[in-house]
N, CA and C of each residue as an Amber inpcrd file, in Angstrom:
protein
   648
  19.1960000 -18.5600000 -43.8350000  18.6510000 -17.8340000 -44.5210000
  17.1940000 -17.6470000 -44.8640000  16.4750000 -16.9670000 -44.7300000
  15.0240000 -16.7290000 -45.1110000  14.7650000 -17.0970000 -46.1830000
  14.0840000 -17.8190000 -47.1790000  13.4570000 -17.5720000 -48.1980000
  12.3450000 -17.6580000 -48.5470000  11.3180000 -17.1880000 -47.2920000
   9.5340000 -17.3690000 -47.6460000   9.5760000 -15.9370000 -48.2090000
   8.6120000 -16.1620000 -48.9900000   7.9140000 -14.6070000 -48.9980000
   7.3050000 -13.4310000 -48.0180000   6.7300000 -14.3910000 -46.8280000
   6.2800000 -13.7570000 -45.7370000   7.6250000 -12.9280000 -45.2130000
   7.2210000 -11.7480000 -44.7520000   8.5170000 -10.7710000 -43.8630000
   9.2020000 -11.3700000 -42.9850000  10.0660000 -11.0170000 -42.9590000
  11.2100000 -11.6190000 -42.0820000  10.4880000 -11.2110000 -40.7280000
  10.2610000 -11.7800000 -39.5650000   9.9460000 -11.5480000 -38.4980000
  11.1350000 -10.4270000 -37.6760000  10.4920000  -9.5690000 -36.8360000
  11.5770000  -8.5530000 -36.6900000  12.3740000  -9.0600000 -35.5020000
  13.7150000  -8.7640000 -35.1680000  14.6120000  -9.2710000 -34.1860000
  14.0330000  -8.8550000 -33.0670000  13.8610000  -9.7810000 -31.7960000
  13.1780000  -9.4630000 -30.4400000  14.0410000  -8.7190000 -29.5790000
  13.7560000  -7.3460000 -28.6860000  14.3920000  -6.7090000 -28.1540000
  14.2250000  -7.4540000 -26.7770000  15.5290000  -7.3350000 -25.9610000
  15.3210000  -7.9570000 -24.4470000  14.5500000  -7.1280000 -23.5810000
  13.8890000  -7.1950000 -22.8890000  13.0910000  -6.7010000 -21.7650000
  13.8690000  -6.2650000 -20.7120000  13.3550000  -4.9220000 -20.6520000
  14.5340000  -4.2080000 -19.5230000  13.7460000  -5.1040000 -18.5040000
  14.8690000  -5.1570000 -17.1180000  14.2950000  -6.0280000 -15.8790000
  13.4890000  -4.7890000 -15.2070000  12.4270000  -5.3430000 -14.5440000
  11.6380000  -4.5380000 -13.9100000  12.2340000  -4.6630000 -12.3440000
  12.0450000  -3.5510000 -11.8460000  12.7370000  -2.9840000 -10.2210000
  11.6910000  -4.1490000  -9.4300000  11.9900000  -4.7430000  -8.2800000
  10.7330000  -5.2420000  -7.7230000   9.8500000  -4.0260000  -7.0580000
   8.9810000  -4.2080000  -6.5650000   8.0940000  -3.2570000  -5.8500000
   8.6880000  -2.9400000  -4.5200000   8.7620000  -1.5850000  -3.7610000
   9.0120000  -1.3430000  -2.8770000   7.6780000  -1.4600000  -1.5050000
   8.2060000  -1.8610000  -0.4800000   7.1070000  -1.9200000   0.3640000
   6.9450000  -0.6020000   1.0080000   5.8000000   0.0800000   1.1560000
   5.2860000   0.6610000   1.8730000   6.0350000   1.3830000   3.3540000
   6.3060000   2.1280000   3.6200000   6.6790000   2.3730000   5.0480000
   5.7410000   2.3880000   6.0180000   5.6390000   1.7010000   7.0100000
   4.5310000   1.9990000   8.0750000   4.6730000   2.9260000   8.7570000
   3.5680000   3.4640000   8.5280000   3.1690000   4.9530000   9.4940000
   3.8760000   5.1380000  10.5290000   3.6890000   3.8290000  11.4580000
   4.3880000   4.0540000  13.0520000   5.9890000   4.2180000  12.8800000
   6.6070000   3.4900000  11.6920000   8.1970000   4.1450000  11.8220000
   8.4330000   5.4830000  10.8580000   7.4150000   6.0460000  10.2980000
   7.4920000   7.0670000  10.2570000   7.2700000   8.1190000  11.0640000
   6.4890000   8.0070000  11.8310000   5.8510000   9.0630000  13.0840000
   7.3420000   8.5490000  14.0160000   7.6120000   7.5160000  14.1710000
   8.9480000   7.4600000  15.6950000  10.2790000   7.6730000  14.7220000
  10.4810000   8.1630000  13.7280000  11.7130000   8.7310000  12.7850000
  11.3050000  10.3780000  13.0630000  10.1530000  10.8500000  12.7220000
  10.5080000  11.9470000  12.9150000  10.1350000  12.5250000  14.2950000
   9.4280000  11.4740000  15.4410000   9.7050000  12.1720000  17.0270000
  11.2480000  12.2590000  17.0020000  11.8310000  11.1190000  16.6680000
  13.4310000  11.1740000  16.9940000  14.4050000  12.5680000  16.6450000
  13.7660000  12.6160000  15.4170000  14.3610000  14.0120000  14.5490000
  13.9740000  15.0920000  15.6230000  12.5910000  15.2850000  15.8120000
  12.4070000  16.4520000  17.1170000  13.0210000  16.3030000  18.0490000
  13.3060000  15.1860000  18.7740000  13.6310000  14.8750000  20.0150000
  15.1880000  15.3880000  19.7360000  16.0260000  15.3670000  19.0070000
  17.4610000  15.4200000  18.7900000  17.1770000  17.3610000  18.4480000
  16.0130000  17.6620000  17.6080000  16.6400000  19.1580000  17.2330000
  16.0420000  20.0510000  18.8770000  15.2860000  19.2430000  19.6510000
  15.0980000  20.5610000  20.9430000  15.8890000  20.0370000  21.8040000
  17.0220000  18.7450000  21.8140000  17.9830000  18.2990000  22.6760000
  18.9040000  19.6810000  22.3290000  19.4790000  19.6750000  21.2750000
  20.5920000  20.6600000  20.8800000  19.9310000  22.1410000  21.0640000
  18.5230000  22.6620000  20.3930000  18.1080000  24.0020000  21.4460000
  18.5820000  24.2710000  22.5260000  18.1580000  23.0410000  23.3310000
  18.3160000  23.3430000  24.8600000  19.2570000  23.2220000  25.3010000
  20.5210000  22.7110000  24.9260000  21.8360000  22.7100000  24.8880000
  22.5700000  24.1330000  24.7080000  21.8840000  24.3680000  23.3410000
  22.1440000  25.9200000  23.3810000  21.6060000  27.3010000  23.9420000
  20.8110000  27.0140000  24.7200000  20.0890000  27.9360000  25.4600000
  20.6600000  27.8230000  26.9410000  21.1050000  26.3450000  27.3630000
  22.1270000  26.4130000  28.6060000  22.9200000  26.8730000  28.4090000
  23.7640000  26.9560000  27.1610000  25.0430000  27.8630000  27.1550000
  24.8690000  29.0130000  27.4310000  23.7550000  29.8720000  26.9070000
  23.8650000  30.9790000  26.6730000  23.4880000  31.3080000  28.0670000
  22.7660000  30.6480000  28.6700000  22.0400000  31.1690000  30.1560000
  23.4380000  30.8100000  30.9980000  24.4770000  30.3510000  31.0210000
  25.1790000  30.0100000  31.5870000  25.7240000  31.1110000  32.4710000
  25.6770000  31.5010000  33.4740000  26.3330000  33.0630000  34.0670000
  27.9080000  32.6520000  34.2510000  28.8170000  33.1380000  33.8250000
  30.1770000  32.7080000  34.0520000  30.6850000  33.9710000  35.3940000
  31.4510000  33.5070000  36.3260000  32.2550000  34.0150000  36.9550000
  33.5690000  34.2690000  36.6590000  34.2180000  35.0200000  37.7320000
  35.4890000  35.4970000  37.7250000  36.6410000  34.0930000  38.1050000
  37.9080000  33.8880000  37.4860000  38.1570000  32.7140000  37.6610000
  38.5060000  32.2690000  39.5270000  38.7190000  33.4240000  40.0230000
  38.8770000  33.5180000  41.6300000  39.0890000  34.5230000  42.3640000
  38.6480000  34.2830000  43.7960000  38.6410000  35.4370000  44.5340000
  39.2170000  35.2690000  46.0170000  40.6700000  36.2450000  46.0330000
  40.6800000  36.1870000  47.2780000  39.9690000  36.5930000  48.6100000
  39.6920000  36.0040000  49.1530000  38.8270000  36.3720000  50.2060000
  39.6020000  37.5550000  51.5850000  40.5740000  37.6500000  51.5150000
  41.5470000  38.4270000  52.6760000  41.6630000  39.9420000  51.6990000
  41.3860000  39.8040000  50.3090000  41.6690000  40.6090000  49.8070000
  41.0870000  41.5650000  49.6010000  39.7880000  40.4450000  49.5360000
  37.9260000  41.2060000  49.3350000  37.5740000  41.5430000  50.7410000
  37.8340000  41.4750000  51.7890000  37.5720000  42.0440000  52.7490000
  37.3660000  43.6180000  52.8930000  36.1720000  43.9100000  54.1690000
  36.4810000  45.3520000  53.9090000  34.9610000  45.9520000  53.7160000
  35.0550000  47.3620000  53.8930000  33.8960000  47.5780000  53.2110000
  33.7510000  48.0940000  51.8940000  32.6040000  47.7270000  51.0240000
  32.4490000  48.3460000  49.8700000  31.1990000  48.9110000  49.6520000
  31.3320000  50.4080000  48.6940000  30.1330000  51.1400000  48.5230000
  29.1240000  50.6530000  47.0660000  27.9010000  50.7980000  47.9070000
  27.0550000  50.4080000  46.5430000  26.8500000  51.5780000  45.8160000
  27.2470000  51.0290000  44.4040000  27.2460000  52.1640000  43.2850000
  25.8610000  51.8670000  42.1540000  25.6520000  51.2650000  42.0830000
  24.3380000  50.5050000  41.3490000  23.5810000  49.0520000  41.9660000
  22.6010000  49.3240000  41.9100000  21.8330000  47.7080000  41.5770000
  20.4750000  47.7200000  41.3870000  20.2280000  46.4590000  40.7780000
  18.6760000  46.1430000  40.3120000  18.1540000  46.4660000  41.3560000
  16.7140000  47.0200000  41.3850000  15.6830000  46.9010000  42.4460000
  15.4770000  46.0030000  43.4140000  15.3680000  45.9140000  44.6200000
  14.8520000  44.7160000  44.9030000  14.1860000  44.9440000  46.6740000
  13.1630000  43.9980000  46.8240000  12.5640000  44.2040000  47.8880000
  13.3960000  44.1110000  49.6940000  14.4230000  43.4460000  49.3980000
  15.2650000  43.6250000  50.4340000  15.6510000  44.7150000  50.7700000
  15.8670000  45.7660000  49.9210000  16.8350000  47.0640000  49.9140000
  15.7690000  48.2450000  49.8950000  14.5350000  47.8180000  49.6120000
  13.6780000  48.8760000  49.5460000  13.3260000  49.9850000  50.4500000
  14.0690000  50.2330000  52.1320000  14.0050000  50.8930000  52.9880000
  15.3670000  51.7770000  52.7860000  15.9860000  51.1380000  51.6980000
  17.3930000  52.0450000  51.7060000  17.1610000  53.3840000  50.5700000
  17.6960000  54.5110000  51.1900000  17.6310000  55.9050000  50.2850000
  18.7590000  56.3280000  49.9730000  20.2870000  55.8350000  51.1450000
  21.2510000  56.4400000  50.2890000  22.4720000  55.5180000  51.3080000
  23.4000000  55.5770000  51.0970000  24.9380000  55.5590000  51.7000000
  24.6270000  53.9970000  51.9670000  24.9190000  53.3150000  50.9050000
  24.7980000  51.8930000  51.2400000  26.0180000  51.1960000  50.6690000
  26.2980000  50.4410000  52.0210000  27.6520000  49.8250000  52.3330000
  27.1950000  48.2630000  52.4310000  28.5760000  47.7870000  52.0220000
  28.4320000  46.1320000  52.4870000  30.0470000  45.8570000  53.1030000
  29.9640000  45.1500000  54.4590000  31.2950000  44.6260000  54.9400000
  31.6790000  43.4350000  55.0700000  32.6510000  43.1490000  54.9610000
  33.0100000  41.5340000  54.7680000  34.2780000  41.1960000  55.7140000
  33.9740000  40.1300000  56.5150000  34.9510000  39.7270000  57.4020000
  34.9110000  38.2270000  57.1870000  36.5270000  37.7610000  56.9470000
  36.9530000  36.2300000  56.5980000  36.7720000  35.8360000  57.6510000
  36.0500000  34.4060000  58.1370000  36.2650000  33.8130000  58.9920000
  37.2680000  32.8810000  59.3280000  37.3700000  32.1990000  60.7920000
  38.6910000  30.9960000  60.4610000  38.2070000  29.8470000  59.6600000
  36.7880000  29.4110000  59.4060000  36.2440000  28.2540000  59.1130000
  35.9480000  28.2180000  57.7350000  36.2080000  29.4250000  56.9800000
  36.3850000  29.6290000  55.5160000  35.3280000  30.3860000  54.8800000
  34.2180000  30.9160000  56.2640000  32.7060000  31.3490000  55.9180000
  33.3070000  32.9610000  55.7370000  32.1510000  33.8070000  55.5080000
  32.6460000  34.8920000  55.5340000  31.3780000  35.8420000  56.3000000
  32.0330000  36.8860000  57.1220000  30.4250000  37.5020000  58.0300000
  30.0200000  38.7270000  57.1450000  28.9400000  39.2060000  56.8820000
  28.2620000  40.1080000  56.0200000  27.9340000  40.8610000  56.9270000
  28.0150000  42.2440000  56.8110000  27.5500000  43.3530000  57.2010000
  26.6580000  44.3250000  56.4580000  25.4510000  45.0220000  56.2180000
  24.7610000  45.4270000  54.9970000  24.0630000  46.7590000  55.7120000
  24.4470000  47.7990000  55.5670000  24.0720000  49.0340000  56.0400000
  23.7000000  49.9470000  54.9980000  22.3490000  50.7030000  55.6410000
  22.1510000  51.5940000  54.3690000  21.6420000  53.1010000  55.0920000
  21.3860000  54.5180000  54.8850000  20.4870000  55.3020000  55.6380000
  18.9750000  55.3680000  54.7270000  18.2390000  55.1220000  55.6230000
  16.3890000  54.9990000  55.1440000  16.0770000  56.1030000  54.6770000
  14.8750000  56.7670000  54.5070000  14.1980000  57.8140000  53.9690000
  14.4820000  58.5130000  54.7610000  13.9450000  58.2450000  56.1810000
  14.0420000  58.7920000  57.4480000  15.3270000  59.6610000  58.0580000
  16.0760000  58.6300000  57.7300000  17.6590000  59.1930000  57.9170000
  18.4120000  58.4250000  58.9880000  17.4340000  57.4660000  59.3570000
  17.9640000  56.1990000  60.5470000  19.1190000  55.2530000  59.5920000
  19.5830000  54.8660000  60.3810000  20.7460000  54.2460000  59.7950000
  20.1110000  52.5590000  59.8310000  20.0040000  51.6450000  59.0330000
  19.2800000  50.1150000  58.4770000  20.3450000  49.1380000  58.4680000
  20.6320000  48.0900000  59.7400000  21.6220000  47.3060000  58.9870000
  21.2970000  45.3990000  59.4890000  21.7740000  45.1710000  58.6500000
  21.8940000  43.4240000  58.4630000  22.7150000  42.4240000  58.5760000
  23.0410000  41.8090000  59.7230000  23.8250000  41.0040000  59.3430000
  23.6410000  39.5910000  58.6110000  24.8670000  38.6290000  58.0820000
  24.3460000  37.6710000  57.4490000  25.7230000  36.9180000  57.6440000
  25.6520000  35.8910000  56.9770000  26.9390000  35.0340000  56.7680000
  26.7010000  34.6420000  55.3470000  28.0750000  34.4380000  54.8380000
  28.6000000  33.8260000  53.3800000  29.3630000  32.8920000  53.6590000
  29.0210000  31.7010000  52.5280000  29.4870000  30.5520000  52.5960000
  30.0530000  30.2450000  51.0660000  31.2480000  29.8170000  50.6600000
  31.5320000  29.6490000  49.5490000  31.2880000  28.2850000  49.0960000
  30.7980000  28.5770000  47.8090000  30.5630000  27.0200000  46.8290000
  31.2090000  26.0260000  46.5480000  32.6180000  26.6500000  46.3570000
  33.8160000  26.1760000  45.5680000  35.0440000  26.4670000  46.2260000
  35.9860000  26.0150000  45.7550000  37.4860000  26.6440000  45.8620000
  37.4410000  27.8240000  45.1580000  36.9170000  28.2180000  44.3150000
  37.0060000  29.6880000  43.5760000  36.9480000  30.7590000  44.3770000
  35.9080000  30.4070000  45.3340000  35.5450000  31.8200000  46.3800000
  34.9590000  32.6010000  45.2870000  34.2540000  32.2410000  43.9000000
  33.8980000  33.3130000  43.2740000  32.1640000  32.8080000  43.5100000
  31.6040000  31.9150000  43.7740000  30.2780000  31.5340000  44.1190000
  30.3530000  31.5100000  45.4550000  29.2250000  32.3680000  46.0270000
  28.6950000  32.2160000  47.4620000  27.0720000  32.1730000  47.5670000
  27.1040000  31.4970000  48.7830000  25.4750000  31.8190000  49.3490000
  25.4970000  32.6430000  50.4610000  24.3620000  33.3030000  50.8370000
  24.3740000  34.1650000  52.0030000  23.1990000  34.3540000  52.2930000
  22.9260000  34.0290000  53.7370000  22.0300000  33.9650000  54.4030000
  22.1270000  34.9410000  55.5370000  21.0870000  35.9840000  55.5040000
  20.8850000  36.9960000  56.5370000  19.6910000  36.0680000  57.6260000
  19.3070000  35.0470000  57.6170000  18.3880000  34.6550000  58.8810000
  18.9330000  34.4270000  60.0480000  18.4200000  34.4290000  61.3670000
  19.2630000  34.8330000  62.8610000  20.1500000  33.6180000  62.8760000
  21.2550000  33.5400000  63.2100000  22.6610000  32.4780000  63.2480000
  21.8060000  31.0270000  63.7330000  20.6980000  31.0120000  64.7590000
  20.0410000  29.9920000  65.1600000  19.4730000  29.0740000  64.5060000
  19.0630000  29.8930000  62.9260000  18.3010000  29.1570000  62.0200000
  18.6750000  29.4240000  60.3120000  20.5410000  29.5290000  60.4950000
  21.1610000  29.3690000  59.1340000  21.6230000  27.8610000  58.9910000
  20.7460000  26.9820000  59.3890000  20.7170000  25.5100000  59.1980000
  20.1230000  24.9900000  58.1680000  18.5700000  25.8900000  58.0880000
  17.6410000  25.5790000  57.2310000  17.7140000  25.9390000  55.9860000
  17.2540000  24.9030000  55.0180000  17.7020000  24.8960000  53.4500000
  17.1160000  25.9740000  52.9470000  16.5290000  27.2040000  53.1660000
  16.0410000  28.2700000  52.8700000  16.6050000  29.4540000  53.3420000
  15.8910000  30.8680000  53.0970000  16.0340000  31.9750000  53.1620000
  18.2030000  32.0380000  52.4740000  18.3730000  31.2630000  51.3900000
  19.8050000  31.9220000  51.2980000  19.7060000  32.2280000  49.8720000
  20.9350000  33.2210000  49.2370000  20.7560000  33.5080000  48.0810000
  22.1450000  33.5210000  47.3930000  22.6260000  33.3140000  46.4000000
  23.5810000  33.3330000  45.4930000  24.0570000  34.5960000  45.6440000
  25.1790000  34.2790000  45.6170000  26.0870000  35.8860000  45.5950000
  27.4580000  35.2710000  44.5250000  27.3960000  36.0560000  43.1070000
  28.2340000  35.5860000  42.4080000  29.1090000  36.4640000  41.8930000
  30.2870000  36.5490000  41.8940000  31.4600000  37.6380000  41.0950000
  31.4040000  37.5310000  40.2220000  31.0580000  38.4530000  39.3510000
  31.0220000  38.0400000  37.8840000  32.4150000  39.2440000  37.2220000
  32.4730000  40.4480000  37.7500000  33.6920000  40.9930000  37.3570000
  34.1530000  41.7920000  38.5690000  35.4100000  41.4690000  38.8210000
  36.5650000  42.2200000  39.5550000  37.6770000  42.8900000  38.9220000
  37.3970000  44.0210000  39.8300000  38.8160000  44.5410000  39.4790000
  40.3420000  43.8090000  39.8720000  41.3220000  43.8820000  38.9750000
  42.5570000  43.4470000  39.9360000  43.3060000  43.7910000  40.8010000
  42.8620000  44.9790000  41.2840000  43.3730000  45.8870000  42.1340000
  42.4330000  45.8160000  43.0530000  41.3650000  45.3620000  42.9760000
  39.9060000  44.9250000  44.3070000  39.3540000  46.0980000  44.4570000
  39.4030000  47.4320000  43.3010000  38.7350000  48.5030000  43.6650000
  37.2400000  48.4170000  43.3040000  36.6140000  47.3770000  42.4710000
  35.3170000  47.3230000  42.0500000  34.9470000  46.4800000  41.8980000
  33.9050000  45.9580000  41.8300000  33.4070000  44.5020000  41.9010000
  31.5570000  44.5350000  41.1300000  31.4250000  43.7630000  40.1760000
  29.8950000  43.2750000  40.2000000  29.3750000  42.0490000  40.4660000
  28.4240000  41.8950000  41.1130000  27.9340000  40.8370000  41.8510000
  26.5790000  40.3350000  41.2170000  26.4340000  39.0910000  40.9910000
  25.0360000  38.8950000  40.2740000  24.8230000  37.5050000  40.7460000
  23.7350000  36.7620000  40.0900000  23.1390000  35.5370000  40.1040000
  22.5390000  34.8550000  39.0400000  22.3590000  33.4220000  39.0190000
  21.8940000  33.0900000  37.6930000  20.8230000  33.3980000  37.0700000
  19.8270000  33.7210000  38.0900000  18.5560000  34.0230000  37.7770000
  18.6780000  35.3920000  37.3170000  19.6600000  36.2340000  37.4030000
  19.4330000  37.6930000  36.7130000  18.6950000  38.3470000  37.4030000
  18.2850000  37.9230000  38.5290000  17.0760000  39.4760000  39.3350000
  17.7120000  39.8000000  40.3840000  19.2950000  39.5870000  40.7980000
  20.0190000  40.8150000  41.6360000  21.1100000  41.1260000  40.9790000
  21.2660000  42.4470000  40.9500000  22.7260000  42.9790000  40.3350000
  22.8300000  43.8970000  41.0310000  24.6250000  44.0440000  41.8420000
  24.7450000  44.9790000  42.2490000  26.1730000  45.6260000  41.5560000
  26.9650000  46.5720000  41.8440000  27.5920000  47.1220000  41.2010000
  28.4210000  47.6940000  42.8040000  29.8420000  47.4060000  43.0800000
  30.4130000  47.7310000  44.5300000  31.6420000  48.7250000  44.1930000
  31.9610000  49.7790000  44.9780000  33.3620000  49.9130000  44.9630000
  34.1400000  50.4360000  46.0730000  35.1290000  50.2710000  46.5390000
  36.1010000  51.0000000  47.3700000  35.6640000  52.5050000  48.0550000
  35.3390000  53.2970000  46.9630000  34.8190000  54.4610000  47.0540000
  33.8420000  54.4710000  46.9420000  33.0020000  56.0850000  47.6980000
  31.6070000  56.0240000  46.9970000  31.0900000  56.4730000  45.6710000
  32.3800000  56.5920000  44.7840000  32.0880000  57.1820000  43.5500000
  32.8370000  56.0570000  42.6400000  32.4230000  55.9790000  41.4680000
  33.3630000  55.3620000  40.4460000  33.2520000  55.7850000  39.0330000
  34.4000000  56.2910000  38.5210000  34.4720000  56.5970000  37.3980000
  32.9390000  56.1660000  36.1210000  32.7890000  57.3380000  35.3140000
  31.4560000  57.0690000  35.1710000  31.5570000  55.8180000  33.5840000
  32.9370000  56.2320000  33.3870000  33.1330000  54.8680000  31.8890000
  33.4050000  53.8140000  32.4480000  33.7220000  53.4210000  33.7260000
  33.8220000  52.1950000  34.2790000  32.3860000  51.6890000  34.8860000
  31.9180000  52.4240000  35.5430000  30.1800000  51.8720000  35.4160000
  29.5590000  51.5580000  34.3870000  29.6440000  52.3420000  33.1560000
  28.9440000  51.9320000  31.7750000  29.4540000  50.8210000  31.0330000
  30.7690000  50.4840000  31.4200000  31.8360000  49.2360000  30.5850000
  30.6060000  48.0320000  31.6230000  30.8690000  48.3460000  32.7510000
  30.6930000  47.0560000  33.9570000  29.1040000  46.6330000  33.4370000
  28.2830000  47.8990000  33.2550000  26.5230000  47.7610000  32.8030000
  26.7650000  47.2080000  31.4790000  27.4700000  47.5180000  30.5230000
  27.5710000  46.7350000  29.1560000  27.8040000  45.4680000  29.0600000
  28.7650000  45.1180000  30.2690000  28.9420000  43.6600000  30.1710000
  27.8420000  42.9080000  31.1070000  27.1170000  43.3430000  32.2280000
  25.8580000  42.8860000  32.4560000  24.9250000  42.8630000  31.3330000
  24.6410000  43.4160000  30.4850000  23.9870000  43.2640000  29.5620000
  23.6190000  42.1860000  28.5580000  25.3430000  42.0920000  28.6360000
  25.5670000  40.9880000  27.4640000  25.5250000  39.7060000  27.9360000
  25.5340000  39.7000000  29.3010000  25.2350000  38.4760000  30.1040000
  23.6760000  38.5140000  30.6870000  22.9450000  38.9550000  30.1200000
  21.5560000  39.0230000  30.0120000  20.7050000  39.7110000  31.2070000
  21.2020000  40.4070000  31.9280000  20.6460000  41.2540000  32.8780000
  20.1040000  42.6330000  32.8380000  18.9190000  42.7330000  33.1250000
  17.7970000  43.2610000  32.5020000  18.6900000  45.3210000  33.3440000
  19.5740000  45.6960000  32.6450000  20.3310000  46.5090000  32.8450000
  19.3450000  47.7780000  32.9360000  18.4710000  47.8290000  32.4420000
  17.1970000  49.1540000  31.7430000  16.9430000  49.3530000  32.9380000
  16.4290000  48.2880000  34.3240000  16.1700000  48.5820000  35.3930000
  17.1970000  49.2630000  36.7240000  18.5520000  49.1170000  36.3660000
  19.1570000  49.3970000  37.2760000  19.1510000  50.9000000  37.7950000
  19.5000000  51.1860000  39.1400000  19.2330000  52.4020000  39.6990000
  20.6440000  52.9190000  40.3970000  20.7870000  53.7560000  40.3730000
  22.2290000  54.4800000  40.8870000  21.8950000  54.6440000  42.0030000
  22.7750000  54.3950000  43.1260000  22.7750000  54.4930000  44.4710000
  23.1990000  55.9230000  44.9700000  22.4320000  56.5550000  45.7610000
  22.8250000  58.1540000  46.5540000  24.0860000  57.7140000  47.4710000
  25.5420000  57.9250000  47.1710000  26.2560000  58.0310000  48.1430000
  26.5920000  59.4670000  48.9430000  27.4440000  59.5130000  49.6650000
  27.9230000  60.4230000  50.5560000  29.3080000  60.8120000  49.7960000
  29.5430000  61.9340000  49.3460000  31.2670000  62.0510000  48.3760000
  32.0120000  62.2350000  49.4950000  32.7710000  61.3440000  49.5100000
  34.2290000  61.5640000  50.1070000  34.7370000  63.1390000  50.4350000
  35.4450000  63.1080000  51.9250000  35.2830000  64.4790000  52.4620000
  36.6930000  64.8970000  51.5920000  36.9110000  66.1820000  51.3230000
  37.7430000  66.6850000  50.2360000  39.3380000  66.4250000  50.8100000
  40.3250000  66.0710000  49.9410000  41.9650000  65.9590000  50.6500000
  42.4130000  67.3980000  50.8970000  42.4910000  67.5640000  52.0080000
  43.3420000  68.4970000  52.5940000  44.6310000  69.0900000  51.8620000
  44.4040000  70.3930000  51.5360000  45.6390000  71.3040000  50.5760000
  47.0920000  70.5190000  51.4570000  47.9730000  70.1670000  50.7220000
  49.3770000  70.2030000  51.4340000  50.2120000  71.2640000  51.8790000
């Protein structure tokens, strides 16, 4: 017991523990972490862009059913067909070696018939992706002068087809008849727009209408 006249000392309070000082993060580590985060963000963006840019084709094409003559209904303008004024057709003939002979014809502004012969080869077993060359036969082995021909929409009855390629620079709508119902054409062009094609540049092809059906 404290008996002195001096005031009793105040009880001592326990001192709160002091947290150890945190060492500063070196600037190099901060820069490395930021660079890694940026790389991951760029990779994710690139993967998303690649997915959106990927052009889908139909599951498969039966070349024997695809064979024959198709009439061009619409196309993206291109320099290879600059001379074509009307009556554009493409005729496909499957070969025994798996390739397809191609003959493109059109009527020029002068009224003459223009014709180009080429060869198409499937890129895989689906026959939905082909490469086409219009070089002379002796030069078709060269690694240039070839174009992609991808079937991106096809009528189950093979009455119409839409053909494009991954760069979205070429697009064709073809049909077995010289005319195609307007609603079908608009539907196909809508699908092409969704796939990234500049359909505002598409031109309609002038075709000679089929002869009238004689009365019975």
